[in-house]
C-alpha positions in Angstrom: 0.0 0.0 0.0 1.6 3.3 -1.2 1.6 6.0 1.5 2.2 9.7 1.3 3.5 11.5 4.4 2.8 15.2 4.9 5.2 16.9 7.3 4.3 20.4 8.4 7.0 22.6 9.9 6.5 26.1 11.1 9.0 28.6 12.4 7.6 29.5 15.9 9.3 32.8 16.3 9.0 35.0 13.3 11.3 38.1 13.5 12.8 40.5 11.1 15.7 39.0 9.2 14.9 35.5 10.5 15.2 34.0 7.0 18.9 35.0 6.9 19.6 33.0 10.0 17.2 30.1 9.8 16.9 29.3 6.1 20.4 28.2 5.3 20.5 25.9 8.3 17.1 24.6 7.7 17.8 23.9 4.0 21.0 22.1 4.9 19.2 19.8 7.4 16.2 19.1 5.1 18.7 18.2 2.4 20.5 15.9 4.8 17.2 14.2 5.7 16.2 13.8 2.1 19.7 12.3 1.3 19.3 9.8 4.2 15.7 8.9 3.1 17.0 8.3 -0.5 18.9 5.3 0.9 16.0 3.8 2.8 14.2 0.8 1.4 10.7 1.8 0.2 11.4 5.5 -0.3 10.0 6.8 -3.6 10.3 10.6 -3.6 10.0 13.8 -1.7 9.5 17.5 -2.1 9.7 20.6 0.1 7.3 23.5 -0.3 7.1 26.9 1.4 3.8 28.5 2.0 3.4 31.6 -0.3 1.1 33.4 2.2 2.8 32.3 5.4 6.5 32.1 4.6 7.3 30.7 8.0 5.4 27.5 7.2 6.9 24.5 5.2 5.4 21.3 3.9 7.4 18.3 3.0 5.6 15.5 1.1 7.2 12.1 0.9 6.0 9.0 -0.9 6.7 5.5 0.4 6.0 2.0 -1.1 4.4 0.9 2.2 3.4 2.0 5.6 6.0 -0.4 7.0 8.7 1.3 5.0 7.7 4.7 6.3 7.5 3.5 9.9 11.0 2.0 9.7 12.3 5.3 8.5 10.3 7.2 11.2 11.9 5.0 13.8 15.4 5.4 12.5 17.6 6.9 15.3 19.7 9.1 13.0 16.5 10.5 11.4 15.0 11.2 14.8 18.1 12.9 16.0 18.3 15.2 13.0 14.5 15.9 13.2 15.1 16.9 16.8 17.6 19.5 15.6 15.2 20.8 12.9 12.5 21.2 15.5 14.8 22.9 17.9 15.9 25.3 15.2 12.3 26.1 14.3 11.1 26.3 17.8 8.1 24.0 17.2 7.6 20.3 16.5 7.1 18.8 13.1 3.5 17.6 12.6 3.1 14.3 10.6 0.1 13.1 8.7 0.2 9.8 6.9 -2.2 9.1 4.0 -3.0 6.1 1.8 -5.1 5.5 -1.3 -8.5 3.9 -0.8 
């Protein structure tokens, strides 16, 4: 069963010039997560989007061959550690939503 995972990330503290500080670090960490995911069995693809109307909000969409493949990736210790660093940088936790086709 193919699944799509939506990961919502939001910068909790929006301040003038925040993009200059946060975006390079965030981009680097998200690229590292994507690179790690590319080596995971069952990973199909992923994309990162930034909200046009709320630029402090990001959406990552990833596709997995199965729910089990996604869960193995979600439970990966290195992924969890890096995700923790992302959440600390943003000041808010990542929200996950997992969808499948009927």
